[in-house]
C-alpha positions, 0 to 999 in steps of 0.5 A: 011555551012561547018565543019561537019563530017559525022557520025563516024564509031565505032572502034573495042574495043569501049564500046557500050550501052547495047541495051537490058537494055537501048534501047527504042525499035524502037524509032529512027526516022532518021532525017537530021542534019539540024533541020528538023521536025520529020517524020509523021510516028509514032514511037512505044510507049516506055514502061512506065519505059524504060526511067528510065531504060535507066538512070540506064543502062547508070549510070552502064555503065559509073559509073556516079551516076544515081541521078546526071545523072537524075538531069543534064538531067532535067536541059537540057531538063526536060527529054523530047526527042522532037522526035529527033528534035533539040533545038534552039542551035542544042541540041538533046535528054534528055541530049541535046547533041549539033550538032549545024547547027541549031545554025548557023542560023542567022536572023535580028530579028529587020530588019524583017517586017515594025516595027520600033523598036524605035517606036518614031514618033518624029523621022524618022522610024528606019529600021536597016540593019546589015550584018550577021557575017560569020560562024566561028569555032564552040565552044565546047559547040555546038559540044558535040554530036560528042564527045559523039559519039567518047566516046561511039562508037555510030553513031551520028544519033543514039545519036540524035534520040534514047533517050537511046543512047543519055543518054548514050552519056551524061553519057560518057561525064560526066565520061570523064570530071570527069577523066580529072579533076583527080577525081574518078568515085564515087557514091557520087554526091558531088564529081562530081561538077567540071565535071558538071560545065565542062559539061555545055559547058560554057567557064567561071567559073561563068556560069559553077558554076551557071549551076552546082548549078542548077543541085544540086538544082534539086538534093536536091528538086527532080523532077517528070513529064510525058515526051513528049512521055508519060513516067513518070520519077522521081528523088527522092530528095537528101536533103542536098547534096552539090557539092564540089565547090572547084573543080571549081578552077581545071576546067581551066575556065576563070573569066567572064567579069562582069563590074558592070552588073545588075543581081542577084547573082544566075545567071551568067551574063556578060557585052556585052555593046551596043555602044552609039555612034554618026555616019553619018549625025547627027545620033546616036545609038543604045539606049537612055540615061536616069535616070530611075527609078528616071525619069520614073517608069519601068512598063514592062518587054518584052520577045523576042526571037532572031531569030538568034544564040548567036554569031551572035546576040552578033555581032549585039548588038555591032553595033551602027547603029543597035538597042538594048535591055537590056539582052540576054540569051543563050540557052545552059547554061543560060548565061545572057549578059547585053547590056543596063543599066536599067536606059537607054532606049533600042530600042526593043519593036516597041513602044516608050511609052513601050520602055521608061517604059520597060526592054527588054530581048532576048532569043536565039530562033526561033518563027517558029521552034517550035521543036527548043525547049528552054532549061530548063537552059534558062527558069530558068536563065530568071526567076531568072533575071525577079524575080530580076528585079521585086524586084528591080523596082517593076514590078508586076509578072503577064501577064499585066506587063510581056509581050511578044513582041507579046503583045505590041500594035502598037503605031499608026494605020499605025504601027499595021500590022507590029508589031512583034509576038515573042516569039510566041505560043510555049513559055511556059508561064505557066511553066515560071510563075511557075519558077517565083513563081507566077503560074496561079491559079483560083482567082475567081469564075464563078460569077466573070465574068473574066477568066485567060487563062490557057491551058495544054501546052503539050496537047494543040496543035492547028494547025498552018501553015507557019513555013516552008512555007505559006500553010504547017502545022507546026509540032504538038507541045504544045502551050500556046495559044488558038484559038478564033471563032466568034461562039461556033463552030470550023467550025465558022470563026475565029475572025477578027482583023480590025487593021490588015485589013486581013482575019484571018488565022491559020498562026503561026504569025497571032495574029488575033484570039489567046489568050495567057496563063496568059492573062485575059478577061471579060466573054461575054457568055457561051454555053456548053463547050464554053466560049465567051470573049470580044476581040477587040470590039467583042464577041470571043468564045473558047473551055473551057470544064469543064474536060479539061478547057483552062481557070480558073475563075479570079478576078480583075478590069474591065472598061466599057464605061461611061454611055451615051457613045456608044463607047470609043477609044482605044490607042496604047500609053499613051501620055500626053495631048497637054497642058502638053508639055513645050516649046522646046518639040514638042507635040506628037499627041494622036491618037486612034487606029482603035479600039473601046470599044462599050457600054456594053463591059468589059475589064480587067485592068492591071494598071493605069498610067499617060500620059507620054512622054520621049523626047530624040531625041539628042545624048546629054542629055541636051534636054532630058525631061520626060513630065507628063500630067494630063490625066490618062490611064488604060492599058487593055487586049484588044486583043492579045495585050494590049492597053490603054484607057483614065480613063476619058472615062470609068468606073472602077469596081471590078469584083464580086468574 
């Protein structure tokens, strides 16, 4: 990688941050530029109000309203410093100043492992290969830290690792944007709308406006929270404040290319179409045409991470020989690109049944880089998109319908080991569902016998391995997932997934013995501060102490094998019975996975659905057909992934409240 300057040397006369009022004493841990994890050496604990004082000092130094500075920082990072580690787009510190070697990392997400993204056994497996695009000149949105270094005279290493310096750098950038727009540095936040829009780094007016509108929304509502280094930070609400949106015309930003995108008005959305083209020997890509929801209901929204930077991913989605998904969301500013219309079927989940009933959303990010954190701007933009899709297509806002790629089942036994595991244990489902307006709450009592997994993300830090190398521990980090044991003892063996056929590990990609925030399970037993659930056909234990609960009581419906049956099969797809297929459409086999539900066990039901199969194996649509059978299925939370059982095999019952 090239094109990165060394830390600039301050020139005489440049203004420097007042270290006596703004510094976090001893907080700087000098990290290599290339997104390394923080050193294991602990930094001195900052004083409780040092972060607030840093905002006050930067506000005074650069004449930026303190409330505005706090609001911008909240949208960037929720005021977290992340111990000097970079975000997925190479952004550092509370102000998310970018120095973006991290953003140049490019991987072929859908080419990893053995998963067939299409997941349709009626066609030959698809294992795409795409050549990563060459690194090009970095856009301005990925180099704001170097500009902040020039403006403040502070070394780049200090801007990356010292929160007070980072805040000063952000203030200097805002002040510079205000000056460039010919605006005075006044105390009224409304007069800074254009500067905030420019600060976003967006190169189109709609994305910049959506970002600025979010900042002013934070100003109006106020926020307070404890940051990742234990400090309380607060922004008092400024009711009624409205930005001077007329300033947007003076920013010089281009109009976006929308081309009829399917997005809510509250976000910035551009069109980057995935090509539907024929190529090679009777082959085509990179999705299938359809007529949803008229032909088939859209039941799921699948959350992915890209395992690559924005620019590389945009190149891949436009390759007709590659695969596809419906939307991608950018980390720096929450820009949404739509690639495949909702009526059509994208190839993204590794399970054709799920593909045919879902919309896939990729988020710029890296599963095995937990400290390459997601920005608040991306979380909020994604939540707005999902709320819109939920309203439009009737997708319930719960974890039975808002799935991670890691919750999608393998369609057949042979595919189970190769299924993908993103967005992984570091995606903050609890915060995400708060933004969706559907926070996870207790909906039952202890008598209900059901639980919703709900750990405290920041405090819940299970040890994972394999982020950098197979044996090395990943950096300590908050997680939305809880580990499962075969007994109520942390020294007991981990729960085994027979479908994987491997010994369970603490590997970051090993889903054998993990449950995720928002998932619901039937209680099998309790012991002191431990709770057991039915999981993968066995009893699985997790720590759930009363004072620091990792799950809350839930209500809902469960299934259990019908009386007289010793066990019932579990399926990875809800396909119709053989008799439902018309002439010209090959019948798809209904083959069980290597799992069963023994008599007496219970599993939480997410939905009821007919057996369906979308036949679409040709470029032209004349042979496409949705086959609907008489068999009904229940979607259940079986393990870490969902699964399906035939309604005819089980008894449905409402849990006691």
